[in-house]
C-alpha positions in Angstrom: -2.8 -5.0 -10.6 -1.6 -8.5 -10.1 -0.8 -8.8 -6.2 3.0 -9.5 -5.4 2.4 -12.9 -4.1 0.5 -13.9 -7.3 3.5 -12.9 -9.5 6.2 -14.9 -6.8 4.0 -17.9 -7.0 3.7 -18.0 -10.6 7.3 -17.7 -11.4 8.3 -20.2 -8.9 5.5 -22.6 -10.7 7.1 -21.9 -13.8 10.5 -22.9 -12.5 8.9 -26.5 -11.1 7.3 -26.9 -14.2 10.8 -26.1 -16.2 12.6 -28.5 -14.0 10.2 -31.2 -15.1 8.2 -31.3 -12.1 4.3 -30.7 -11.6 3.4 -27.0 -11.5 1.5 -26.9 -8.6 4.7 -28.0 -6.4 5.9 -24.3 -6.8 3.3 -23.0 -4.4 4.7 -20.0 -2.3 3.8 -18.5 1.1 5.1 -15.5 2.9 7.9 -16.9 5.2 7.0 -17.5 8.5 10.5 -16.9 9.5 11.2 -13.4 8.4 14.7 -13.5 10.1 15.4 -16.0 7.1 13.6 -14.9 4.2 10.5 -13.2 2.8 9.2 -16.0 0.8 9.2 -19.5 1.0 8.0 -22.5 -1.3 8.2 -25.9 0.4 6.9 -27.8 -2.2 9.8 -30.1 -2.5 9.0 -31.8 0.6 5.8 -32.8 -0.5 7.2 -34.1 -3.6 10.1 -36.1 -2.6 7.9 -38.9 -1.4 6.2 -39.3 -4.8 9.3 -38.8 -6.8 11.4 -41.2 -4.9 14.0 -38.5 -4.5 15.8 -36.3 -2.0 13.8 -32.9 -1.4 16.9 -30.7 -1.3 17.7 -32.2 -5.0 14.1 -31.4 -6.4 14.9 -28.1 -4.6 18.0 -27.4 -6.2 16.8 -28.3 -9.6 13.7 -26.2 -9.6 16.0 -23.1 -7.8 18.3 -23.5 -10.9 15.5 -22.4 -13.2 14.9 -19.2 -11.1 18.7 -17.8 -11.5 18.9 -14.4 -13.2 14.6 -14.0 -12.4 14.8 -10.4 -12.1 12.2 -10.6 -9.0 14.6 -12.1 -6.7 17.4 -10.6 -4.8 17.8 -14.3 -3.3 16.4 -17.7 -4.1 18.6 -20.1 -2.5 17.9 -23.8 -0.9 18.2 -24.6 2.7 18.2 -27.9 4.0 16.2 -30.2 3.9 14.6 -28.9 0.9 13.0 -25.1 1.2 13.6 -22.4 -1.5 13.9 -19.1 0.3 13.3 -16.1 -1.5 13.8 -12.3 -1.2 12.4 -10.0 -3.9 14.8 -7.7 -5.4 14.2 -3.9 -4.7 14.5 -3.1 -8.4 11.1 -5.1 -8.8 9.8 -3.6 -5.6 10.5 -0.4 -6.8 8.9 -0.8 -10.3 5.6 -2.4 -8.9 5.3 0.7 -6.6 5.9 3.0 -9.5 3.2 1.0 -11.3 0.4 1.2 -8.4 1.4 5.1 -8.2 0.7 5.8 -12.2 -2.6 3.6 -11.8 -5.7 5.7 -11.5 -7.1 3.1 -8.6 -3.2 2.5 -7.1 -3.3 -0.9 -8.3 -6.7 -2.1 -6.7 -8.6 -4.1 -8.5 -12.7 -3.8 -8.6 -14.3 -6.7 -7.7 -15.4 -9.2 -10.3 -19.0 -9.9 -8.7 -19.9 -7.2 -6.8 -22.0 -7.7 -3.7 -24.4 -5.8 -1.5 -23.2 -5.7 2.2 -24.5 -4.1 5.1 -22.3 -3.2 8.0 -23.8 -3.0 11.4 -21.1 -0.8 13.6 -21.1 1.5 16.5 -23.6 -0.5 18.9 -24.7 2.2 21.1 -27.4 2.0 23.6 -30.3 4.1 24.6 -30.1 5.1 28.2 -26.5 5.0 28.5 -23.9 6.7 27.5 -21.3 6.2 24.9 -17.5 5.2 25.6 -14.7 4.7 23.9 -15.6 1.2 22.8 -18.0 2.7 20.3 -15.5 4.8 18.8 -13.4 2.1 18.3 -16.2 0.0 16.5 -17.5 2.9 14.9 -13.8 3.5 13.5 -13.6 -0.2 12.5 -17.0 -0.5 10.9 -16.3 3.0 8.9 -12.8 1.2 7.5 -14.9 -2.1 6.7 -17.2 0.2 4.8 -15.2 2.1 2.9 -12.8 -0.5 1.7 -15.9 -2.5 0.5 -16.8 0.4 -1.5 -13.4 0.8 -3.1 -13.8 -2.8 -4.2 -17.0 -1.8 -5.9 -19.3 -3.3 -3.6 -22.7 -1.5 -2.5 -22.1 -0.8 1.0 -24.8 0.1 3.5 -23.7 1.1 6.8 -25.7 0.9 9.9 -25.4 2.0 13.3 -28.1 -0.3 15.1 -29.4 1.3 18.5 -30.0 -1.5 20.8 -33.1 -0.2 21.9 -36.2 -2.6 22.0 -35.1 -5.1 24.5 -35.1 -6.1 28.2 -33.2 -3.0 29.4 -36.4 -1.0 28.1 -38.5 -3.0 30.2 -36.4 -2.6 33.3 -36.5 1.0 33.0 -40.4 1.4 32.1 -40.9 -0.7 35.3 -38.1 1.1 37.2 -39.9 4.5 36.3 -43.0 3.3 37.3 -41.7 2.3 41.1 -40.2 5.9 41.5 -43.4 7.5 40.5 -41.4 9.8 37.7 -43.2 10.7 34.6 -40.6 13.2 33.7 -37.0 12.6 33.6 -33.6 13.8 31.8 -30.8 11.7 30.4 -28.9 12.0 33.4 -31.8 10.4 35.2 -31.9 7.6 32.9 -28.1 7.1 33.4 -28.5 6.3 36.8 -32.1 4.3 36.5 -31.0 1.6 33.9 -27.9 0.3 36.2 -29.9 0.8 39.3 -32.9 -1.5 37.5 -30.3 -4.0 36.3 -28.9 -4.5 39.5 -32.2 -4.6 41.2 -33.4 -7.4 39.1 -30.2 -9.4 40.0 -30.2 -9.3 43.5 -29.6 -12.8 45.3 -29.6 -14.0 48.4 -26.6 -15.6 50.7 -27.1 -18.8 48.6 -26.6 -17.1 45.1 -30.2 -17.7 44.1 -32.1 -14.6 43.3 -34.4 -13.0 45.4 -37.8 -12.9 45.3 -38.2 -9.1 45.0 -35.6 -9.4 42.1 -37.4 -12.1 40.6 -40.6 -10.3 40.6 -38.9 -7.0 39.5 -37.3 -8.9 36.5 -41.0 -10.7 35.7 -42.6 -7.1 35.6 -39.9 -5.9 33.2 -40.0 -9.1 30.9 -43.9 -8.4 30.9 -43.1 -4.4 29.9 -40.6 -5.2 27.2 -43.5 -7.6 25.7 -45.9 -5.0 25.8 -43.7 -2.6 24.4 -42.7 -5.0 21.5 -46.6 -5.5 21.3 -47.5 -1.6 21.1 -48.9 -1.1 24.2 -49.1 3.0 24.1 -48.2 3.6 27.8 -44.9 2.0 27.4 -44.2 3.3 23.6 -44.9 6.9 25.2 -42.2 6.0 27.7 -39.9 4.5 24.7 -40.4 7.5 22.4 -39.3 9.8 25.5 -36.1 7.9 26.2 -35.4 7.8 22.8 -35.7 11.4 21.9 -33.4 12.0 24.8 -30.8 9.3 24.1 -30.4 10.2 20.3 -30.4 14.0 20.6 -27.3 13.4 23.4 -25.6 10.4 20.8 -25.5 12.9 17.8 
């Protein structure tokens, strides 16, 4: 179905054209003053200089062509040359009934469907979920469904943040603690502790030697993990096994 704003826009452009003005001057916008009207046309303001006429006179001539139009309950000119419009309840009722009768509720299919990937959720392994993850999951799923309703091919993905520096921090902290076995509860304590350890500063705000050394080790462990080091991969697999089960 054609959008309401487009129907109103077309009617207003017809009015300007019938009054002898350029059609495009009848462009309609949603009003930024809902206390005054629902829709507004400001075309007479821009046209006045070109036509060497008062904008209110141009607006009045265009608005005259809208008299009797079933679209509007109001189409009036306000100084210095705005046309303020409200849509009629009968038009709105007919439009909604048309949506109700339509198998797609008036929603058009995309003219050129696309393949769209929506990455949402954003959970991190070795860390618990929180309400922010729920929010992004709901928004992401809503976008995915809206895109599909328009006829696009939608691919939803919840990407796990599982391959960056946090893995190196955990691996090195596990080594420092001599832990070969660990639980998810352990990981939830280990990661923030390791992160804090890598950021410790002296009284001047500079990283301590211990913090710099630990972070360098963590970066090296991250690099080794990303390059397939068997020891790091084994630890990563165990972290993933615990985290994914808990996330699900």
